[in-house]
Phi, psi and omega in degrees: 000317183289325184280340181284332183296312179298324180297318180295317180297321180295318180296316179298319180297319179296319178299316180296321180294318179298319178298319180295319180296316178300317180297318179296318180297319179296317179295319179299318179297319178296315179299319180296321178295314178299320181297315180296319178297317179295319179298318178295321179296319178298319178298317179297315179296320179298319179295318178297318179296319179298317179295316179298318179297318178298315179297319180296315178298319179296317178297317179297319179296317179296317179296321178294319178295317178297317179299313179296320179298313178296323178296317179296320177298314180300318181286338182270349181296139174285347180267132176289136180234124177234125178247135184234135179277181184294340178271004178083015180265143180282124180249337179222138182206097188279178186297322179295324177296322176299312183296319185286316186271337183089358177266152175263145182302318183295341180276336189245340181301133183075356179274159178292131180297315182298314182290325181297316185263004171054231185264009180288171181300327180306318186290339181267003179294138176288127183256358183249030181291144175263349179224152181299150178221136180238151178199158172241131183202170176259133178227169178248135181279178176297340178271007180066025179263134177282132177223156174262133180228150170257118186253144172224124180244124182222149175285147174258127184240151177271188183296336181271000179086005180276140179288128181241003180169194181223140175244131178244124173249138181223136181238127179284113181247023181301313181297319179298317179298319179296319178295322177296317178297319179296320179295317178296321178296319180298321178295316179297317181297321180296316180294316180292326179297318178296318179294316181296324179299317179293319181296313182298323179296319181289331184276322188296322182298305178292333180295320178297321179294317180299316181298321179295314181293325177296319178298316178295321181295324178300318180295321181290332185254028184296338180259001182244091188301317184297317180288327178297324178297318179297317179296322177299321177297319178298316180299318179297320178296320178297317179297320179298316178296321179299319178296318179297317179297318179298318178296321178298318179295320178294324178294319183288312184225077185293338184256004190296319183259018189277155170241142184252126177209163179272122182225160170280123183304337179294335183298303178296331178295313181295321180294320178292324177293322178296318178294320181295325182302328179286338181276334181282131178290153185305324184266015182299140180270002180282128177251133176247119181249131178245131174237087186267149176300142181287343178250149179299146175250091185280123177231159178253123181173197182260114182298326181292317179294319179295323176295319178300317180297312180298318181297317179299318180292316181298316179296320176300316180296317180298317180294336179276000182234065183295334181271357180088106180225210184238135171244122179246132179244121184239134177238156178176182176260149181213145176280127179289132181287340185281319183226004175082357179279163179275142177231159173276134182236135175234127177247128174251109185243112178250160179249040184274208188281346180076177182241129177304145184303322182295334183271343187300321179293346186257357191298332180266359178286139179295143176070007175270122179206152174250004180268146182297320185251014182276152177267343182076021181247349185305302182286334175296318178296317177302313180303314181294320180296315181297315179297323179296336178262018178060032181255185177232153176222131179228148182229128176237135184212143172239123183300128181084354182247323181137179185225142174239123177249122183245125178243135173237141178228144177297135176289153182300136183106335175288140185295343180272348188291154179108173183280143174231156181272000000 
C-alpha cells in the first residue's frame, strides 16, 4: 500500500511533465510561426522602405536637376532678375543683374534691397505693388556709370494667390538708346544739311560779287588810308563768311570732292600736327604727346578729309586748354565689339576744361557751340567725315578734368572700309 503511492505520484508527475512539454512545444511552434511571419513582415516592410527610399532619392535627384536647370536658365538670361521677400531682403540675384548693376550676388543676397541700392532709383522702386509696372529710366551702377534700363516690377504669389515677395527684371538698353540718339541725330543732320545747302547756294553768289567789289574799291582808295582800313575790315568779314560757307558745304557733303586711296592713318595725323605747330606761339604751355603704333594703320579713304577731321579735334583740344595743358594722341589696333574684326583706333586725350554733362549729347549737333566766335560746325564736320569712312566717333568728358575723343576706322581690306555717301 505504501509502495504504490510513490509510483502513482511519479506517473502523475510524468504525465504533468509531458503535458507541460507538449504545451511548451505548441507555444514554441506558435512563437516560431509568429517569428517567421514577423520576419516576413519585416522583409516586406524593408522592401517597401527600400522602394520608397529609391523613389525619394529619384524625386530628390529630379528636383535637384530641375533646380539646377532653372538656375542655369536664370543665370543665362540676358535680363537681370532680382527677387525680394516680404521683409525687403534680396533672395535672388542673377548674373545679368550683377553685370548691369555692378554688384556681386554674394555681396547682396540676404541684404536689404533699400540699403544695398542706397539713394539710386532702384531703392525708390515700389515693392508692394499688386499689379506689374514697367518703366524706362536712367540709373547709376555701383561703378557710378550712368546706364539706361527697362524695368519691370511684379508681385510674386504662392499657390494660394498671396503675395510672398517682389520680382524686378531689368534690361540694359543703353546701346539701344545710343542708336536711337544717333538715328535722331542723323535725321536732324539731314534736315539741317538740306537747309544749309540752300543757304550756302544763296550766300555764295552775292558773296563773290562783294569780294570783287571790295578788291576794286581797294584799288580806288589806295591813297586814302582811313577808308582802306574800313575796306580791310569789310574784306575780313567777307573772308569770315566765306569760311563759314565752306564749312557748311563740308558739313552738307563731306565726301563730294574726295579721292579714295589706301594710306597710313599716321600720315594725315602728322600733317595736321605739323599745321598745328605753326599756330602755337613759341612760349605756349601746351604739350602735345604722340604715342603712335609701331606698325602702319592702313585705311582706305580721303587723306585731306581725314586731316581735316584730325585738325578740327586738335584745335578744339587746344582751345579747351587756355592755361596750357597736355594733349596726348594715341594710335593702335583694336578688336571691334560689333563684329570681331580689327579696326584702327585714334584717341585724342586732353587735360582741359572738359565739357559740362548737359552739353555732351549736343557736341556733334550742327551750330552748337559755347565759344564766342565758333560756328558750331567743327565736330559736326568731324562726325560726318568719320561716318563717311564707315567709322565711329565717341566722346567722353569730365568737367574740369578733360576730354577724350575716340575715333575708329575699318582697316584696309575690311569690306566696310572706304568712303560711303
